[in-house]
C-alpha positions in Angstrom: 9.7 16.1 1.3 12.0 17.5 4.0 14.8 15.5 5.4 14.2 14.0 8.8 16.1 12.0 11.4 14.7 8.6 12.2 14.8 7.3 15.8 14.7 3.6 14.9 14.0 1.1 12.1 10.3 1.0 13.0 10.2 4.8 12.6 11.5 4.4 9.0 9.0 1.6 8.2 6.0 3.4 9.5 7.0 6.6 7.6 7.3 4.6 4.4 4.0 2.8 4.7 2.1 5.5 6.6 -1.6 5.8 6.0 -4.3 3.5 5.1 -3.6 2.9 1.5 0.1 2.2 1.0 0.1 -1.3 2.6 -2.9 -2.2 0.5 -1.1 -0.9 -2.7 1.9 -3.1 -1.7 -0.4 -6.1 -1.2 -2.2 -5.6 -4.5 1.1 -5.3 -6.4 2.5 -8.3 -4.6 -0.1 -10.4 -6.4 0.5 -9.0 -9.9 1.7 -6.1 -12.0 -1.2 -3.7 -12.4 -2.2 -0.6 -14.4 -3.5 2.5 -12.6 -7.2 1.8 -13.2 -6.7 -1.8 -12.1 -5.1 -0.6 -8.8 -8.0 1.8 -8.3 -10.6 -0.9 -8.8 -8.7 -3.2 -6.4 -9.1 -0.5 -3.6 -12.7 0.8 -3.5 -12.7 4.1 -1.7 -9.3 5.5 -2.8 -9.4 8.6 -4.9 -7.4 9.0 -8.0 -5.5 11.9 -6.4 -4.5 9.8 -3.3 -3.5 6.8 -5.4 -1.4 8.9 -7.8 0.4 10.6 -4.8 1.0 7.3 -3.0 2.4 5.7 -6.2 4.7 8.7 -6.7 5.9 8.5 -3.0 6.4 4.7 -3.2 8.3 5.1 -6.5 10.6 7.8 -4.9 11.1 5.4 -1.9 12.1 2.6 -4.3 9.2 0.4 -3.4 7.3 0.6 -6.8 8.6 0.5 -10.3 6.6 2.5 -12.9 7.0 1.2 -16.5 5.8 3.4 -19.3 5.2 1.8 -22.7 5.6 3.8 -25.9 2.1 3.0 -27.2 -0.9 5.0 -28.3 -2.6 5.4 -26.0 0.2 5.2 -23.5 0.2 2.2 -21.1 1.7 2.5 -17.6 2.2 -0.5 -15.3 3.2 -0.7 -11.7 5.1 -3.5 -10.0 7.0 -4.0 -6.8 10.8 -3.6 -6.7 12.8 -6.1 -4.6 12.7 -3.5 -1.8 8.9 -3.3 -2.1 8.7 -7.1 -2.1 10.8 -7.3 1.1 8.6 -4.7 2.8 5.5 -6.6 1.8 7.0 -9.8 3.2 7.5 -7.9 6.5 3.8 -6.9 6.5 2.6 -10.5 6.3 2.9 -11.2 10.1 1.0 -7.9 10.7 -1.8 -9.1 8.4 -1.9 -12.5 10.1 -2.1 -10.7 13.5 -5.0 -8.6 12.1 -6.8 -11.7 10.9 -6.4 -13.4 14.2 -7.6 -10.5 16.3 -10.1 -8.7 14.0 -13.2 -9.9 15.7 -12.0 -8.9 19.2 -11.0 -5.5 18.0 -14.3 -4.9 16.2 -16.2 -6.0 19.4 -14.1 -3.7 21.6 -14.5 -0.7 19.3 -18.0 -1.0 18.2 -19.7 -3.5 20.5 -20.4 -5.9 17.6 -22.5 -3.4 15.6 -22.2 -3.7 11.8 -19.6 -1.5 10.3 -19.5 0.1 6.9 -17.1 -1.6 4.5 
């Protein structure tokens, strides 16, 4: 990852949670500590490769803690750090906005036709 200059706080936040899956990973880990396969099941449609990359990125950014247990077979669990918890709390109002305006957005984009989940 190359070093970059950020223009404002929103620029940093969007860079850290960029993409479709990172906010959903944050939300899933907010509920409970999960193993890789549990995270994958919680997010149908995400590939193993994308999930692994996002978890690595989020660990590098200090949002996610990766705990490896010395067991056979090895057990790895993911949880939020205090920084990840604070970012997740900042996303709550965004989620509430989405809940409030979802129907109107769907209507404007697709005219009410059924969308694939």
